[in-house]
MITISE-438936 format. One record per atom (N, C-alpha, C, O): residue in one letter; x, y, z. Coordinates in pm, whole numbers, plus 50000, padded with zeros to 5 digits. Layout:
// MITISE-438936
AXYZ ...
This chain:
// MITISE-438936
M293510159673052 M292310164273093 M292320180973030 M293330187973041 D291400184472983 D291240194472958 D290890209673056 D289710212173079 Y291500214973087 Y291430228073203 Y290580241473168 Y289920249373236 S290910240273031 S290820251272955 S288990261373001 S288840273572990 K287880251273051 K286690253873109 K286880259873257 K286350270473288 H287710252173351 H287600254273447 H288200264873507 H289090271173451 T287740267873639 T288200275573719 T288780272073836 T288280263373908 Y290320280873878 Y291170266073989 Y290610275374123 Y290490287674126 Y290380268174206 Y290090272774305 Y292040276674426 Y292700268574492 A292170284474414 A293430285074505 A292770290474648 A292090300274679 H293190281774700 H292720285374913 H293610281374985 H294450274474928 S293740282975080 S294660284675226 S294390266275246 S293290260575247 M295820259675262 M295750246275321 M295070244975437 M294780233775478 Q294710256575506 Q294340257275668 Q293000257275661 Q292420257975769 I291890256275497 I290130257175494 I290560240375422 I289620232475425 Y291600236375373 Y291560222075313 Y290260212375399 Y290000211575519 D289620205575276 D288760199875389 D287680199475529 D287470191275618 T286910219175477 T286270220175602 T285280226775542 T285230231475428 D284210226775661 D282810231175624 D282920247475502 D282150249475409 R283990255775538 R284260269075471 R284430265075324 R283890268875221 E285540254375357 E285790253675176 E284280246075071 E283930246574953 I283960242275146 I282650232375098 I281840242375078 I281270239574973 F281340254975124 F280600269675103 F281100270975021 F280390268174925 E282360274874985 E282920281874938 E283070275974771 E282740282474671 R283550264474771 R283190257974657 R281780256174600 R281690257874478 G280500252574675 G279340252874703 G278750266674591 G278110265574486 F279180277574652 F278530288774661 F279300293174495 F278550298574414 L280660290874456 L281070293774308 L280490286274196 L280150290074084 E280460269074277 E279270264074183 E278460268074144 E278460268274021 H277560272174196 H275880277374182 H276300291274084 H275700293473979 L277020297174118 L277230308674012 L277750303273874 L277890311773786 G277980293573852 G278210296173719 G279690282573676 G279870273273598 Y280530290973805 Y282230285073739 Y281980266573784 Y281140261673859 N283080259773705 N283240243873712 N284720244973796 N285780245373733 I284680245473919 I285760245574018 I286650234273987 I286190223073966 L287790236573983 L289160225874029 L289720230474114 L290360240974116 C289440218974239 C289870220374382 C290810215174356 C290560204774294 P292750218174382 P293710212674384 P293530196774512 P293860184874500 C293000202974599 C292670192874753 C291610185674698 C291760174674751 R290530184874617 R289780178074538 R289890172574474 R289430161474501 D290490173374346 D290810170774221 D291890166674182 D291970158274093 L293530174974272 L294330170874201 L295010162674352 L294840162574474 N295830156774253 N297320148574389 N298420151174293 N298740142774209 L299170165774306 L300330163074285 L301490166574402 L302540172274371 G301220163274512 G302150164974588 G302390181874660 G301620190474704 N303840180574643 N304130195074699 N304990201374603 N305820209674638 D304800197174456 D306050202174370 D304690216374312 D303560214674265 M305250226274336 M304000239474319 M304340241374181 M303430247874131 N305300238574091 N305490236073952 N304000232173887 N303140238173821 K304170217173947 K303410210173856 K301410218373866 K300470218173787 Y301650225174027 Y300120231474034 Y300190248973907 Y299170251673844 L301250256573894 L301790262073778 L301080262073643 L300440270373579 R301500247273623 R301120242473505 R299620241273500 R298970245073403 I299250237373576 I297560238573569 I297040246773606 I295840245673577 V297310257573674 V297360271773653 V296430274373511 V295260275773476 A298000273773449 A298360283373314 A296840274873223 A296280282073139 K296380263473240 K295540259273167 K294050261773180 K293130259773101 C294100267473318 C292300271173360 C292020286373253 C292680294673192 K290840283373278 K289880292773236 K290450312673323 K290780323773283 N290230306073441 N290610318673558 N291000310173687 N291220298073684 V291060317073787 V291690314073935 V290740322874014 V290550334773992 V289990313374136 V289430322274181 V289800319574345 V289350310074409 C290450327074384 C291110324174539 C290080329574653 C289080336374635 S290620324474780 S290040326274916 S291200331575001 S292370327874991 E290720340775087 E291680346775178 E291730339275287 E290760331675289 Y292520337675391 Y292860330875517 Y292870344375605 Y293680351775550 S292330350675714 S292490358375821 S292660374475711 S292950385375759 G292350371775532 G293010387875545 G293960386575468 G294310396575406 F294830370975441 F296040371775385 F295990361475308 F294910355675298 I297500355375209 I296920342775143 I298670337275162 I299750343075170 G298280325375161 G299940316975193 G300850318875058 G300420324074955 K301790315375072 K303040317674939 K301850304874842 K301010311974787 G301620292874815 G301120286374731 G299940294574707 G299600289774599 V299200302174728 V297990308174673 V298410321774561 V298090325474448 Y299580327674704 Y301010341174609 Y300940338874513 Y300280345074430 L301970323674482 L302220322574342 L301280316574229 L301580315174110 E300210313574283 E299300308674224 E298970321574142 E299190322574021 L298360332474226 L297490340774171 L299020349774061 L299310350073941 K299580355174178 K301010356474045 K301380353573903 K301650361873815 W301360339373892 W301680335573770 W300360335773668 W300430335173546 A299360336573734 A298210338173638 A298220353273562 A298060355973443 L298470361873671 L298490376273675 L299480382173566 L299110389273472 R300770378373590 R301540375773452 R301660368373318 R302470369173226 H300300359273344 H299730353173226 H298600358573168 H297860352573090 N298490368273200 N296750376173165 N295830363673207 N294880363273129 I295770355273284 I294910349473310 I294020355073469 I294420356173585 P292240358573383 P291770363473540 P291720356773642 P291560344573639 C291870364373765 C291880364073868 C290880374873944 C290630386873935 Y290330360074050 Y289760367874124 Y289540360274300 Y289820348674331 V289020370274383 V288990372874508 V287520369974586 V286680378874598 L287310355774641 L285850355174733 L285680359374844 L285680350974934 R285500370574873 R285430376875004 R283750374675059 R282960383675031 E283300363775130 E281830364275186 E280860358775021 E280630347574974 K280660367074992 K279700363374941 K279610375074797 K278620377474728 T281010380674783 T281030392074695 T282530385374601 T283510380674659 I282400386174466 I283660381674398 I284130398774339 I283420407374288 Y285470398774368 Y286360410474318 Y287580404974218 Y288160394374238 C287810412274129 C288950408374050 C289810414374073 C289770426574056 V291230406174133 V292290405374184 V293540416174012 V293860414873894 L293730425674136 L294550431074011 L296070433974040 L296850438673957 E296430429974187 E297990429874190 E297830418774333 E296780414474381 V298880416874365 V299220410874540 V300460415974560 V301140422174478 E300780412574699 E302480412974717 E302780407174810 E301800403274873 I303980403674863 I304310397774959 I304230408575100 I304420420675117 Y303860396975184 Y303430408875330 Y305000404175428 Y305970410875464 N304580388375444 N305660384675534 N306380371175492 N305950359675503 D307570375475443 D307850363775332 D308830348175475 D309570338675450 Q308370352475581 Q308640341875679 Q308290334675756 Q308860328875848 D306270334875682 D305480328775703 D305010322775552 D304200329475488 W305430312475506 W304530307275413 W302560302375421 W301600302175344 Q302800299875536 Q301440292475528 Q300150301375533 Q299130298475470 T300250311175605 T299340317275618 T298840333775586 T297730337975553 T300530343275617 T300240355975624 T301530359775489 T301830371675481 F302220350475395 F303060349475313 F302510366675224 F303270375975250 G301590369375153 G300890376075095 G299950379075141 G299340373275230 K299510395275050 K298300398875047 K297760404774930 K298460408974837 I296280405074936 I295770409074766 I296050423174795 I295230428274871 K296830429474762 K297030444974718 K295670452174625 K294870459474683 K295590450074522 K294600457474441 K292910449574414 K293060437374411 V292100451874404 V291130446074352 V290110458374287 V290260470574282 K289040449674241 K287700461474171 K286480453874170 K286580444874087 T285480453974224 T284100446974207 T284130443874074 T284450450573975 V283580427174092 V283090423373986 V281560423373998 V280700429673937 F281500412974110 F279720413874133 F279640412774285 F280460408974369 D278660416374291 D277340408274407 D276730399474395 D276050399074292 H276630384374523 H275570373374487 H273830381074465 H272950376874390 E273770388674523 E272550394574480 E272360395374335 E271500387474299 V272850401874244 V273020405674128 V272980394774076 V272070393973993 A273710383774090 A274760366974008 A273100361573998 A272330361673902 L272910356574142 L271520349074121 L270370351874075 L269490343274073 
């Protein structure tokens, strides 16, 4: 499959198959993003390298935080994309920010508080985009 026109939607497993995930995907698709959702569109198991190979082929990455943090999987996906000059964004409510830097926050908690988005700049607000 050609992923070059897709946006990889990196998000916590804590919100897989929830109303929040459905809302965020729908919101991003409404803005014109061609979303590639790992839990909906990919069945790659737990091998992170397989996901990183997909991220490397995508146009960009949009992530979602969980309680202000990112788990290890999202951290690795963002770090990989940033290292390879793939544009990364974070959706916070209805505003999208460009991710400039991520950092490890708690390396003992892989699920929820492993990392934090350290530096962002505003891209656009939903009011402007719609």
